[in-house]
Every structure is written in structure tokens, then in C-alpha cells.
C-alpha positions in Angstrom: 5.3 -15.3 3.4 5.3 -11.7 4.1 3.0 -9.5 1.4 2.4 -5.9 1.3 -1.0 -5.2 1.1 -3.0 -2.9 -0.2 -7.0 -2.3 1.3 -9.2 0.2 0.0 -12.4 0.5 2.0 -15.1 2.8 0.8 -18.3 4.1 3.3 -17.2 3.3 5.9 -17.5 -0.4 5.6 -15.4 -2.6 8.3 -14.9 -5.0 4.8 -12.4 -4.1 1.8 -13.7 -3.2 -1.8 -10.6 -3.9 -3.0 -7.4 -5.8 -1.7 -3.8 -5.8 -3.8 -1.3 -8.3 -2.3 2.5 -8.2 -3.1 5.0 -10.5 -1.6 7.6 -9.0 -0.3 10.0 -11.2 -2.6 8.5 -9.8 -5.7 8.0 -6.3 -4.4 11.1 -4.7 -6.3 9.7 -6.3 -9.2 6.4 -5.6 -9.3 7.4 -1.4 -8.4 9.0 -1.6 -11.6 5.9 -2.6 -13.3 4.0 0.1 -11.7 2.6 2.6 -14.5 4.2 6.4 -13.9 1.1 7.8 -13.4 0.4 5.4 -10.4 3.7 6.0 -8.7 3.1 9.8 -8.8 -0.1 9.4 -7.9 1.2 7.5 -4.7 3.8 10.5 -4.4 0.8 13.0 -4.5 -0.5 11.2 -1.2 2.6 11.4 0.7 3.6 8.0 -0.3 7.3 6.4 -1.3 7.4 3.3 -3.1 10.8 3.2 -2.2 10.8 3.9 1.5 7.8 1.3 2.0 10.2 -1.2 -0.3 13.7 -0.9 2.2 10.7 -0.9 5.2 9.8 -4.4 3.5 13.4 -5.7 3.8 13.1 -5.2 7.8 11.9 -8.1 9.5 10.9 -6.0 12.4 8.8 -3.7 10.0 5.6 -5.5 10.1 1.5 -4.1 11.0 0.0 -0.8 9.2 2.4 1.0 7.8 -0.1 3.7 6.0 -3.4 4.6 6.5 -4.8 7.5 4.0 -8.3 8.7 4.9 -10.1 10.2 1.7 -12.7 12.3 3.2 -14.3 13.3 -0.2 -14.6 10.0 -2.1 -15.3 8.6 1.4 -12.7 5.9 1.2 -10.2 4.6 3.5 -6.7 3.1 1.8 -4.2 1.4 4.1 -1.2 0.0 3.3 0.5 -3.0 5.7 3.2 -5.5 6.0 1.6 -8.8 6.8 
């Protein structure tokens, strides 16, 4: 089963500090559960949740979609369809 995976890495570590997995079948429903602040924070980073949902419906769109480097926080966020 394909899932949207969001991994948060701290301090250059190779293992994620946090991982969130959402099955693609539940993605539309889960997106409606996100607090408005979270959706706004994603938009501030240039991440459009609706576009990710559209990509999830495409069986050819797999792998890393977005990688965000937060240099001031020494953090890396990776969003992938796996």
C-alpha cells in the first residue's frame, strides 16, 4: 500500500527524529483533519497539500516529492510517496 511519508531529521542525522505515515487511500480525509495553522505553515514553506493529494492519485508519482532544509533550525523535512 502506498503512503505519504513525512520525515523530520535533526542535526544532520541519517535517521529521522519523527516519521508520519498516511495511507494514500486516507490522504484526502486526513488532510481535512489538519488544523488550519498546519496547512498555513505548509503553505508558508511552499508546500501545497492539494497538489500532493493530486500527485498521490498518479501511480507514476513515487519517491521524494519535497525536501526542505531549515538551516536555522538545523532540520531537514522530506515528504515522499512510498
